[in-house]
C-alpha positions as CSV (number, residue, x, y, z in Angstrom):
1,M,-36.3,-20.7,69.7
2,A,-37.5,-22.5,67.3
3,G,-40.9,-20.5,68.0
4,Y,-39.0,-17.2,67.7
5,V,-37.6,-18.3,64.3
6,R,-41.4,-19.2,63.3
7,L,-42.4,-15.6,64.4
8,V,-39.8,-13.6,62.7
9,A,-40.4,-15.8,59.7
10,A,-44.2,-15.1,59.6
11,T,-43.7,-11.0,60.1
12,C,-40.7,-10.4,58.2
13,R,-40.1,-8.9,55.0
14,I,-37.8,-10.3,52.8
15,S,-36.2,-9.1,49.3
16,G,-33.6,-9.7,47.0
17,P,-32.9,-11.7,43.8
18,G,-34.6,-15.5,44.1
19,V,-32.2,-18.1,45.2
20,T,-31.9,-21.5,44.4
21,Q,-34.1,-24.3,45.2
22,E,-32.0,-27.4,43.7
23,P,-30.0,-29.0,46.9
24,A,-26.6,-27.5,47.6
25,V,-24.3,-26.9,50.3
26,L,-24.9,-23.5,51.6
27,A,-22.2,-21.5,52.6
28,F,-22.6,-17.9,55.0
29,W,-20.3,-16.6,57.3
30,H,-21.2,-17.5,61.1
31,E,-23.0,-14.4,62.1
32,Y,-25.5,-15.5,59.8
33,N,-26.7,-18.7,61.5
34,L,-30.3,-17.1,63.1
35,A,-31.0,-15.0,60.0
36,A,-30.4,-17.9,57.4
37,A,-32.4,-20.0,59.3
38,I,-35.4,-17.6,59.0
39,A,-34.7,-17.1,55.3
40,A,-34.2,-20.3,54.7
41,R,-37.5,-21.1,56.3
42,R,-39.2,-18.8,53.9
43,L,-37.1,-19.0,51.1
44,R,-36.3,-22.9,51.1
45,N,-38.7,-24.1,53.6
46,H,-39.6,-27.5,51.2
47,R,-35.5,-28.2,51.2
48,H,-34.3,-30.7,54.3
49,H,-31.8,-28.5,55.4
50,V,-28.9,-30.3,57.5
51,S,-25.9,-28.3,59.7
52,F,-23.0,-28.6,62.2
53,S,-23.5,-28.4,66.0
54,T,-21.0,-27.9,68.8
55,Q,-21.1,-30.3,72.1
56,T,-21.9,-27.0,74.3
57,F,-25.0,-25.7,75.5
58,R,-25.2,-23.3,72.9
59,G,-25.1,-26.0,70.6
60,I,-27.8,-28.5,72.6
61,V,-29.9,-25.3,72.2
62,M,-29.3,-25.0,68.3
63,T,-29.5,-28.8,68.0
64,S,-33.0,-28.8,69.9
65,M,-34.1,-25.4,67.5
66,L,-32.9,-27.4,64.3
67,G,-35.2,-30.6,65.1
68,A,-38.2,-28.9,65.9
69,L,-37.9,-27.1,62.3
70,D,-37.7,-30.3,61.1
71,A,-34.0,-29.8,60.0
72,G,-31.1,-31.9,61.3
73,S,-27.4,-31.7,62.7
74,V,-24.4,-33.5,63.1
75,E,-22.5,-33.0,66.2
76,L,-18.9,-32.0,66.1
77,P,-16.3,-33.5,68.2
78,E,-14.3,-32.1,71.0
79,E,-11.4,-29.6,69.7
80,G,-8.4,-31.4,68.4
81,E,-10.0,-34.3,67.5
82,R,-8.9,-33.7,63.8
83,S,-9.9,-37.5,62.1
84,E,-13.1,-37.5,63.9
85,A,-13.6,-34.1,62.1
86,A,-12.8,-35.2,59.1
87,R,-15.4,-38.1,59.4
88,L,-18.1,-36.3,60.4
89,T,-17.4,-33.8,57.3
90,R,-17.4,-37.0,55.2
91,D,-21.0,-37.9,57.2
92,L,-22.5,-34.5,56.3
93,A,-21.4,-34.8,52.6
94,R,-23.4,-38.5,53.0
95,I,-26.2,-36.6,53.8
96,G,-26.0,-34.5,51.4
97,R,-25.9,-36.8,48.7
98,E,-29.2,-39.0,50.1
99,G,-30.9,-35.3,49.0
100,S,-30.6,-32.8,52.0
101,S,-28.5,-29.6,51.9
102,P,-26.0,-29.7,53.9
103,V,-25.5,-25.8,55.9
104,V,-21.9,-24.9,57.0
105,S,-20.2,-21.7,58.4
106,P,-16.9,-21.4,56.7
107,D,-15.6,-19.4,60.0
108,G,-17.1,-21.7,62.4
109,P,-17.6,-22.9,65.2
110,V,-15.0,-20.4,66.6
111,G,-13.6,-18.4,64.3
112,P,-11.5,-16.1,63.3
113,Y,-14.6,-13.8,62.3
114,R,-14.9,-13.8,58.4
115,V,-11.9,-16.0,57.7
116,A,-12.9,-19.4,55.5
117,K,-12.0,-22.0,56.9
118,P,-12.3,-25.6,54.3
119,G,-14.9,-27.2,55.4
120,A,-17.7,-26.3,53.3
121,L,-15.4,-27.1,50.4
122,I,-14.9,-30.5,51.9
123,V,-18.5,-31.4,51.9
124,A,-19.4,-29.9,48.7
125,R,-16.3,-32.3,47.1
126,E,-17.8,-35.5,48.8
127,S,-20.8,-34.7,48.5
128,G,-20.8,-33.6,44.6
129,L,-23.6,-30.8,45.2
130,P,-22.7,-27.2,44.2
131,L,-21.2,-25.0,47.2
132,Q,-23.5,-21.6,46.9
133,P,-22.5,-19.0,48.6
134,W,-25.4,-16.5,50.8
135,A,-25.4,-13.6,53.0
136,V,-27.8,-11.7,54.7
137,A,-28.7,-8.6,56.1
138,V,-31.2,-7.4,58.7
139,R,-32.7,-4.1,59.1
140,P,-32.9,-3.1,62.4
141,P,-29.3,-5.3,62.9
142,W,-29.2,-6.3,66.3
143,R,-26.2,-7.6,67.2
144,M,-24.3,-9.9,70.2
145,N,-21.6,-8.1,70.2
146,A,-20.0,-9.8,73.1
147,R,-19.5,-12.9,70.9
148,W,-16.8,-13.6,68.8
149,D,-19.0,-13.8,65.6
150,R,-21.1,-10.7,66.9
151,H,-24.0,-12.8,66.0
152,L,-26.9,-11.0,64.3
153,V,-30.3,-11.5,65.6
154,P,-32.9,-10.5,63.5
155,L,-36.5,-8.7,65.2
156,P,-39.9,-9.6,64.4
157,F,-41.1,-7.6,61.4
158,A,-37.5,-7.0,60.9
159,R,-36.5,-6.5,57.0
160,I,-34.1,-9.1,55.4
161,R,-32.5,-9.4,52.5
162,V,-30.6,-12.8,50.9
163,E,-27.6,-12.7,48.4
164,E,-26.2,-15.4,46.6
165,G,-23.1,-15.6,45.0
166,S,-22.0,-17.6,42.2
167,P,-22.6,-21.5,43.0
168,I,-18.6,-23.2,43.2
169,R,-18.3,-26.5,41.8
170,V,-15.7,-28.4,43.1
171,A,-14.7,-31.7,41.5
172,P,-14.0,-35.2,43.1
173,R,-10.0,-35.1,44.5
174,Q,-9.6,-31.1,43.3
175,P,-7.3,-29.5,45.5
176,L,-9.1,-27.0,47.6
177,R,-6.1,-24.4,48.7
178,P,-6.5,-22.3,45.3
179,L,-10.8,-22.7,46.1
180,L,-10.5,-21.1,49.5
181,A,-9.4,-17.9,48.2
182,E,-12.4,-18.1,46.0
183,L,-14.8,-18.6,48.6
184,Q,-13.4,-16.1,50.7
185,A,-14.4,-13.5,47.7
186,A,-17.4,-15.0,47.3
187,L,-18.4,-14.4,50.8
188,D,-17.2,-11.1,51.5
189,A,-18.8,-10.0,48.2
190,A,-22.2,-11.4,49.1
191,A,-22.1,-10.0,52.5
192,A,-21.1,-6.2,50.8
193,R,-23.9,-6.7,48.1
194,A,-26.5,-7.5,51.0
195,D,-25.7,-4.5,53.2
196,R,-25.6,-2.3,50.5
197,R,-28.5,-3.1,48.7
198,M,-30.6,-3.4,51.6
199,G,-29.9,0.3,52.3
């Protein structure tokens, strides 16, 4: 998997406005995980990224891939362990305060598809980092349609476009519910813009 990311990163053509180079909580829909890893390697390869991973076989593969790409991961607990999930979210925020850029898919790890949940906002609030919405369009768009997220898989020599939304700042102890609609709108708008401008 890591070799595939390196191959596509080396051969793809990336377009779009410049992306932030500052530490930030990168937030994008779960379907973009592979495409965003490729784009970040090309556009932000000097910045250490850390993401959540699950305890499933797919999560183990992703953790191994991230390690081979000099990125990191924080393993999520089993479904239903809410207190442990909250602790791990704070751990990811601490890693962000130490200089890495946390990566969170607001609709992950199991959906619903493109429905934002507050995890990315919690990480931004606890870390003090801005939350940076991302979207990635890929041509040709090969999708794994049997998955809940219709995962997007860039092919070698693909065209990739990255669009960022305006960063969202989350103050300490700020209520998150009002910001959740803002995050949802920012991710939806960035995705629509990426698809439209890719042509």
